N, C-alpha and C positions, 0 to 999 in steps of 0.2 A: 380504345386509344392505341394511336400509335407512342410505343416507350424509345427506342429505337429506329430514327431515319435507314431505309433500305440500305439512303445508299453506304453509311455508314458499319450498318452489320455485315455487309459482303464486301470494305476495303478490313474488317475484322478478322475475316472469315479467310482471305487474303494471306495476310500478316503470322497468320497462326499454321504451327503444321499440320499440314495435310492431314481431310479424314483416310482413313486406311480404306484400303479395299472392299471388305465387310465389310465394315460398318456404311458405307454409304450404299451397300448395298442390301441393309437393312431400311436404313432409309429410306431410299426406294422403294421396295415390298410394303410397309403402313403407308406409307405417303398411296399408293394407289387402293394396296384392297384395307386399309382400319379406318375402323365409324372415328374416330378421332386421333389423327396420325399429330396431328398441334402439340400433343402430349410428349413425342422422343425429345430427348433434350438436344438430339443433332450433334452438327459437328464441333463446332466451338463449347458449348460447356461439355459435350465428354472428352474432351480435350482438358478441359480446365478436370476436369471429375479421376480424369485419373492422372494429371501433373498430382493433385495432391494426393493419390494414390502413395506415389509413387514417392510423395517426401519425408511421407506419414508409415512408405511397410510396417502397414498395418497388419495385427495374424488376426482380431476376429471385427469380418464389416458385415452392416445389419443397414440393409436395404429394405424401404417402407414402400412399397407401391413398384412393381418391374415392368409396366407393360409387357412390350414384346424382347427385353433383356436388354437393349443399345448401351444405358446409360450400367447396370451390372456387368459388363461385359467392359466396360472403360473404368471402372475400380477394379475387378479383379485382375487385369491386369500390375496394378499396381502392388496389387499383396506381396508380404513378403512369403520367403518359398516355403511355411509351411498356413501359413493362412489359410482361413473360410472366409465365406461367403455368403451370412445367411439374408436370401433373399423372399417378401411378403409381399404375393396377388391373391387377389381374391378373384378376377375373371377367369372357368375358366378356358374361355379362347385363347384371351394373354400369355393365361401359363405355356399353353401348348408349343405354341410358337417360342417362345425363351428359351424353353428345353430343345429346339429344333434347334435357335443360333444358338444354345452354347457350348451345343455337341458339335458345331460352323466354326468356331471360335476354339478346339481343342479345353475345355474349361469345367464340363459340365464335372470332374470328378471331384473341382473346387470349390461350387455353389450350390447350395442344397435350396430347393424351391419350395415354397410354404403355400399349399391355396387353402387358402379360407379365409377367417375374419383377421384383423393384425390386434385387435382389441381381444381378443381371443387369443393369441397363440405368443402374443409376447410374453404373456409371464409367466409361459410354461416355456421360455427360451430360458436357463441359465448360464450368460454368458457375458462374459465383461468387453465391453465394445472398445477397439481403440478408433472407427470412423464408423458414422450411420449419414444414412441420405434416407431422407424425408422426402416422399413426390407423390402420396396417396391422397386419400380422399379429404376434401379443406376442411370440413366440417368441424373434424376427430383432431389438428394438426393440435392442441392442444395436450387434448387426452396421450396426441404419442410420445408430446413431446415430454407427461408429468412420467410416460411409463419406462419411457428408454435415459433418460439423462441420470437416476439410483442410477446404474448400470455400466455409465461411457469411467470408460477411466477416469482420470487429473492429468486433463490435459489432451485427451479425447476431445476429437474432434467433431460435431454435428453442422450437417447441410441442410438444411431448410429451400427446400425452389416456390417457387409459382409466390414470391411474398409479396410480390405490386401487385398478382392476382390481375394483367392486363389492360394495369394502367387503374379500377376502379376503387383500393384504398385512395385515390389519390383526388373524390370524389367526394364530398358533401350537398346531402346524407353518401352517408352507404345506402349500396343499392341492392341488393339480394343475399342468399345466406355464405353464400362461400364470401365474395366479400367481410363481410361480419366475421366470417372467421378468420377469417387470415389474419386483417386487423386487432381482436382477437388478441391472436396465437401471437403475431409482431409486438401489441401491448404485452402478451405474460416474461416475452424475453426479452426484453426492454425492460423491466423493471427486474427482473431474476441475478443478487447478489453473484449468484452463485458458480455464473459465466460472462468472461470474456468477447462481444460478438462485435461485430460486420456487413452491418448488407451491405447489397455489391449491384449494381443495375444488372448486372449481365442476363441473356434472355429477359427471361420475365420475374429478375431477383432470387437472387440466395443469399441466404444468411448463410452466416461462416456463425458457428458458436463454439466455442470449446472453455470442458468444463475445465475452470482452477486448481 
């Protein structure tokens, strides 16, 4: 399902701060060589992530789902000067490309990429998060949320991507395990009294979740 008219997307892109040359190059490379280039955050969402990070000036950032590091770079650019970003990626090929992209951006010393299953790695990270970006396998969104929320500081922000899942959450009945998992996640967040939240129609749906 087409959630945003292509002309509206082009208009929004034109009136947003331009995509910088490195990120544009990373996007072109992903479009040419990656098996699932649609997973890349892209220009407008990338600028949004960077702006949120700049506003929060986080010291500890967590990203679940690195892909090739486009969104990671956007988030890292807004961190406090002593900030550190941890990002988790399960696919070895994407992890290799992401590390290369971090070096191209000059951010390799501020980003720690962890390879493996996030459900196993998250309990090992004894950090208090200021900002979290969730953009990984949809069937585990609820599990990731339950692991992360206790370690999100009061006033901290969790951003969850793909919460409209290509419009499939609007269908009745829900079809497919990913759409069903996203719907369950959305219901979980909506019922959580410990957070304030707003869902945006940016890209494929972005949930902004602030811990009270």
